C-alpha positions in Angstrom: -66.6 -76.0 -86.0 -64.3 -76.3 -82.7 -64.4 -72.5 -82.3 -68.1 -72.3 -82.5 -68.3 -75.1 -79.9 -65.9 -73.1 -77.8 -67.9 -70.0 -78.0 -71.2 -71.6 -77.2 -69.5 -73.2 -74.0 -68.1 -69.5 -73.3 -71.3 -68.0 -73.7 -73.0 -70.6 -71.3 -70.3 -70.4 -68.8 -70.6 -66.7 -68.8 -74.3 -67.0 -67.8 -73.7 -69.7 -65.1 -70.9 -67.6 -63.5 -73.1 -64.5 -63.3 -75.9 -66.5 -61.8 -73.5 -68.3 -59.7 -71.8 -65.0 -58.2 -75.4 -63.9 -57.9 -76.3 -67.0 -55.7 -73.3 -66.3 -53.6 -73.9 -62.9 -53.0 -77.6 -63.3 -52.0 -76.4 -66.4 -49.8 -75.7 -64.4 -46.5 -78.7 -62.0 -46.5 -81.2 -64.6 -47.2 -80.0 -66.5 -44.2 -80.0 -63.1 -42.0 -83.3 -62.5 -43.2 -84.6 -65.9 -42.0 -83.0 -65.8 -38.7 -84.8 -62.4 -38.2 -88.0 -63.5 -39.2 -88.2 -66.9 -37.1 -86.4 -66.7 -33.3 -86.8 -70.2 -32.6 -83.9 -72.3 -33.0 -85.9 -75.0 -34.0 -87.5 -73.3 -37.2 -85.6 -75.0 -40.3 -83.9 -72.7 -42.7 -85.6 -73.9 -45.9 -84.5 -71.2 -48.2 -80.7 -71.7 -46.9 -80.8 -75.4 -47.6 -82.4 -74.9 -51.0 -79.7 -72.3 -52.0 -76.9 -75.0 -50.7 -78.6 -77.5 -52.8 -78.8 -74.9 -55.7 -75.0 -74.0 -55.2 -73.9 -77.6 -55.2 -76.0 -78.1 -58.6 -74.5 -75.1 -60.2 -70.8 -75.8 -59.0 -71.1 -79.5 -60.7 -72.7 -78.0 -63.9 -69.8 -75.1 -64.3 -67.1 -77.7 -63.6 -68.7 -79.8 -66.4 -68.7 -77.2 -68.8 -65.1 -75.9 -67.7 -64.2 -79.6 -68.4 -65.6 -79.6 -71.8 -64.2 -75.9 -72.8 -60.8 -77.8 -71.9 -61.3 -80.7 -74.0 -62.2 -78.2 -77.0 -59.1 -76.1 -76.3 -57.1 -79.3 -76.6 -58.6 -80.2 -79.6 -57.9 -76.9 -81.2 -54.4 -77.2 -80.1 -54.2 -80.5 -81.6 -55.4 -78.9 -84.8 -52.8 -76.2 -84.9 -50.1 -78.7 -84.2 -51.4 -81.3 -86.9 -49.7 -81.9 -90.4 -51.0 -79.6 -93.4 -51.5 -76.9 -90.8 -49.1 -73.9 -90.7 -47.4 -73.5 -87.6 -46.7 -69.9 -87.9 -50.4 -68.9 -88.7 -51.1 -65.7 -86.6 -54.9 -66.1 -86.8 -54.8 -69.4 -85.7 -52.4 -68.8 -82.9 -54.2 -65.6 -81.8 -57.4 -67.5 -81.6 -56.1 -70.6 -79.8 -54.3 -67.9 -77.0 -57.4 -65.9 -76.7 -59.6 -69.1 -75.9 -56.9 -70.3 -73.4 -57.2 -66.9 -71.7 -60.8 -66.9 -71.6 -61.0 -70.5 -70.1 -58.2 -69.6 -67.5 -60.3 -66.1 -66.5 -63.4 -68.5 -66.2 -61.4 -71.1 -64.0 -60.1 -68.4 -61.9 -63.4 -66.8 -61.3 -65.2 -70.2 -60.8 -62.5 -70.9 -57.9 -62.7 -67.7 -56.5 -66.6 -67.4 -56.2 -66.8 -71.1 -54.8 -64.1 -70.1 -52.2 -65.8 -67.0 -51.3 -69.2 -69.1 -50.9 -67.7 -71.5 -49.0 -65.9 -68.7 -46.5 -69.1 -67.2 -46.2 -71.2 -70.2 -45.2 -68.5 -71.3 -42.8 -68.6 -67.7 -41.2 -72.3 -67.8 -41.0 -72.5 -71.1 -39.5 -69.7 -70.1 -36.8 -71.5 -66.8 -36.0 -75.0 -67.8 -36.1 -75.6 -67.6 -32.5 -73.8 -64.1 -32.2 -76.6 -61.4 -32.7 -74.2 -58.4 -33.2 -72.4 -59.7 -35.7 -75.4 -60.7 -37.8 -76.8 -57.3 -37.5 -73.5 -55.9 -38.3 -73.3 -57.8 -41.4 -77.0 -57.3 -42.3 -76.6 -53.5 -42.0 -73.9 -53.6 -44.8 -75.3 -56.5 -47.1 -77.3 -54.2 -48.9 -74.5 -51.9 -49.6 -72.5 -54.7 -50.7 -75.2 -56.5 -52.7 -75.7 -53.3 -54.7 -71.7 -53.0 -55.3 -71.6 -56.6 -56.2 -74.4 -56.1 -58.9 -72.8 -52.7 -60.3 -69.5 -55.0 -60.8 -71.4 -57.9 -62.3 -73.2 -55.4 -64.8 -69.7 -53.8 -65.7 -68.3 -57.3 -66.0 -71.0 -58.3 -68.4 -70.3 -54.9 -70.5 -66.8 -55.9 -70.5 -67.4 -59.6 -71.8 -69.7 -58.2 -74.4 -67.0 -55.6 -75.4 -64.6 -58.4 -75.5 -66.5 -60.6 -77.7 -66.9 -57.9 -80.2 -63.4 -57.1 -80.4 -62.8 -60.8 -81.1 -65.3 -60.8 -84.0 -63.6 -57.8 -85.3 -60.3 -59.0 -85.5 -61.5 -62.2 -87.0 -63.0 -60.4 -89.6 -60.0 -58.3 -90.0 -58.0 -61.8 -90.5 -60.0 -63.1 -93.0 -60.1 -60.1 -95.0 -56.3 -59.9 -94.8 -56.1 -63.5 -96.1 -58.6 -62.4 -99.2 -56.5 -59.5 -100.1 -53.4 -61.7 -99.9 -55.2 -64.4 -102.1 -56.1 -61.8 -104.4 -52.7 -60.2 -104.6 -51.3 -63.6 -105.4 -53.8 -63.7 -108.4 -52.7 -60.3 -109.4 -49.0 -61.0 -109.5 -49.8 -64.2 -112.0 -51.7 -62.0 -114.4 -49.1 -59.5 -114.5 -46.3 -62.0 -115.1 -48.6 -63.6 -117.8 -49.2 -60.1 -119.4 -45.2 -59.3 -119.4 -45.0 -62.6 -121.1 -47.3 -61.6 -123.7 -45.8 -58.1 -124.5 -42.5 -59.8 -124.4 -43.7 -61.7 -127.3 -45.6 -59.3 -129.3 -42.5 -57.5 -130.7 -41.4 -60.8 -132.4 -44.8 -61.4 -133.7 -44.9 -57.9 -135.1 -41.5 -58.1 -136.8 -42.5 -61.4 -138.6 -45.9 -59.9 -139.6 -43.7 -56.9 -141.2 -41.6 -59.2 -142.8 -44.4 -61.1 -144.2 -45.9 -58.0 -145.5 -42.6 -56.6 -147.1 -42.1 -60.0 -149.0 -45.8 -59.8 -150.3 -45.4 -56.3 -151.3 -42.3 -57.3 -153.2 -43.8 -60.2 -154.9 -46.8 -58.0 -155.9 -44.5 -55.4 -157.5 -42.6 -58.3 -159.3 -45.9 -59.5 -160.7 -47.0 -56.3 -161.7 -44.1 -55.4 -163.5 -44.0 -58.8 -165.6 -47.4 -58.4 -166.2 -46.8 -54.8 -167.6 -43.9 -56.0 -169.7 -45.8 -59.0 -171.2 -48.5 -56.4 -172.1 -46.4 -53.9 -173.9 -44.6 -56.8 -175.9 -48.2 -58.2 -176.8 -49.3 -54.7 -178.3 -46.0 -54.0 -180.1 -46.4 -57.3 -181.9 -50.1 -56.7 -182.6 -49.2 -53.2 -184.0 -46.2 -54.7 -186.0 
């Protein structure tokens, strides 16, 4: 259950971080476009303000998700350290370490993107009155956005591949555990068969002795009956 919750939070964080990165990337180009369309200094940059509010909202949501994921990882760590759970279980330790690495990557990516956005916003505010810097930034924003989109797509593909690999590892671990249990069952069956095989020679020897005694008794009884018959015949003819 904790692992399912962690995966759900990781998927939500993945989508949120992709949208957050796209928002940060498109922030500067949007402000440049607004300045080009409205030359008056008194014109409010409504779109930029909307992006600022969206940035604050998404940052709070991502921080909440990171906090929840941290709590889930702590609960998984407590479970692995609790009584009755083997401390050297490779599957549990691998799963816990994997979720910790994902949390660390998401946290690093969030702080890096947030720092980049704040730096871009501060730079845009400082250089808002410099037309030459705005034009140079505007000329290179299209290429940067294209590169960022390509990087984001590649990042998403890597995340999907990572999830598939993790699911494959989980299936392999479960298969290994099932094979281990089946091997134990086969060993117990084999030991029982060996015990029965060791007992069979004694049973066979006992059956053979019983058959020999029965055959001997039959011969003795037949001999006595034959002698008695002969004596009766002699007595009758005499």
